[in-house]
C-alpha positions as a printed Julia matrix, in Angstrom:
143×3 Matrix{Float64}:
 17.21   5.12   10.06
 14.43   7.98   10.47
 12.77   8.93    7.07
 10.07  11.17    6.98
  7.72  11.34    3.8
  6.34  14.9     3.48
  3.8   15.57    0.46
  4.0   19.0    -1.64
  3.11  20.93   -4.06
  3.66  19.47   -8.2
  7.74  18.49   -9.0
  7.08  19.86  -11.48
  5.8   23.55  -10.28
  6.17  25.06   -7.0
  2.83  26.72   -7.13
  0.28  26.13   -3.7
 -2.22  25.59   -5.92
 -0.54  22.39   -7.68
 -0.62  20.9    -4.44
 -0.9   17.17   -3.71
 -4.6   15.81   -2.85
 -2.89  14.01   -0.14
 -1.35  17.04    1.23
 -2.92  18.63    4.83
 -1.02  21.81    4.17
  0.1   23.43    1.23
  3.54  23.97    0.83
  6.45  24.71   -1.79
  9.6   22.65   -2.0
 11.23  25.93   -0.52
  9.11  25.62    2.67
  9.52  22.2     3.42
 13.17  22.49    3.15
 13.67  25.47    5.16
 11.96  23.71    8.04
 14.74  21.3     7.68
 17.28  23.7     7.85
 15.83  25.36   11.07
 15.61  22.31   12.82
 19.17  21.84   12.46
 20.68  25.33   13.4
 18.69  24.24   16.9
 20.46  21.09   16.84
 23.38  21.08   15.02
 23.88  17.32   15.35
 21.27  16.55   13.41
 22.03  15.83    9.67
 19.67  14.98    7.26
 19.81  13.9     2.97
 16.87  15.56    1.37
 15.31  13.61   -1.49
 12.66  14.72   -4.05
 10.23  12.28   -4.32
  6.91  12.25   -7.07
  4.81  14.2    -5.16
  7.14  15.69   -2.09
  9.94  15.06   -0.04
 11.67  12.26    1.63
 14.33  13.62    4.93
 16.7   10.88    5.95
 18.33  11.56    9.22
 21.55  10.29    8.8
 23.68  11.55   12.06
 21.36   9.54   14.14
 18.78   6.51   15.24
 15.46   7.26   16.42
 12.5    4.91   17.96
  9.11   5.31   15.7
  7.13   4.59   18.63
  8.63   7.18   20.83
  6.03  10.45   20.54
  9.22  12.86   20.77
  9.91  10.76   17.18
  6.46  11.95   16.26
  6.41  15.61   17.67
  9.86  16.07   15.44
  7.99  14.24   12.51
  5.25  17.02   12.8
  7.75  20.0    12.51
  8.78  18.56    9.19
  4.82  18.72    7.82
  5.17  14.52    8.18
  2.4   13.0     5.44
  0.01  12.16    8.38
 -0.93   8.71    6.84
  2.74   7.71    6.88
  3.22   8.6    10.33
  0.55   6.1    11.8
  1.94   3.37    9.16
  5.73   4.32   11.38
  4.02   3.87   14.67
  1.3    0.63   13.6
  4.64  -1.08   12.2
  7.53  -0.08   14.77
  9.47   1.17   11.8
  9.81   4.3     8.82
  9.41   3.45    5.48
 10.35   4.29    2.17
 10.01   2.62   -1.85
 12.82   1.79   -3.56
 11.21   0.82   -6.96
  8.44   2.9    -8.56
  4.97   2.41   -8.68
  4.35  -0.45  -11.63
  1.61   1.95  -12.97
  4.8    4.88  -13.4
  6.81   2.77  -15.48
  6.1    2.04  -19.03
  7.48  -1.23  -20.77
 10.49   0.03  -22.06
 12.09   1.43  -18.67
 15.59   0.83  -18.16
 17.21   2.51  -15.06
 20.32   3.98  -15.7
 23.48   5.19  -13.29
 26.1    8.01  -13.01
 28.75   9.26  -10.8
 27.87  12.24   -8.14
 30.75  14.05   -7.95
 28.84  16.18   -4.78
 28.07  13.15   -2.87
 30.99  10.66   -4.37
 28.35   7.87   -5.32
 26.76   6.13   -8.07
 23.59   7.2    -8.05
 20.56   6.04  -10.59
 20.08   9.07  -13.04
 17.03  11.34  -12.23
 14.33  10.14  -14.57
 10.49   9.88  -14.76
 10.49   6.88  -13.23
 13.05   7.08  -10.17
 11.48   6.86   -7.22
 13.9    9.86   -5.29
 16.86  11.7    -5.94
 19.26  13.81   -3.54
 18.37  17.3    -4.19
 20.5   18.61   -0.39
 21.87  17.76    2.34
 21.12  19.88    5.58
 23.3   20.35    8.55
 26.0   17.58    9.9
 27.02  15.69    7.0
């Protein structure tokens, strides 16, 4: 499953000057999602779930498998402004990766994850919080 990590501006502020230090291209969340929408207009059989992470976005392709070693996959990832370190890790480890738990230093001792029913997706999802690894913000293209 293709997972693309994109570093963008601060989750709390959509201004370019507040971008994460690791981001090589200053962009807002809106610009990053526009890149996904543009690609799915060109290739209507592709579909992505777009998740918000602490310092960016995570795009997950839900409609077809991709080979993490294929140069065409990496060109696609670059068109989404993939985090360069993440792209190198995918190639080196021959897989796509996504963090499933919060980084320990971001969680206090009283943390307890809560879940809610999402009427749009009909899934039980973790309630968005300061400790959530990511949360769904958009579904783009073929579902």
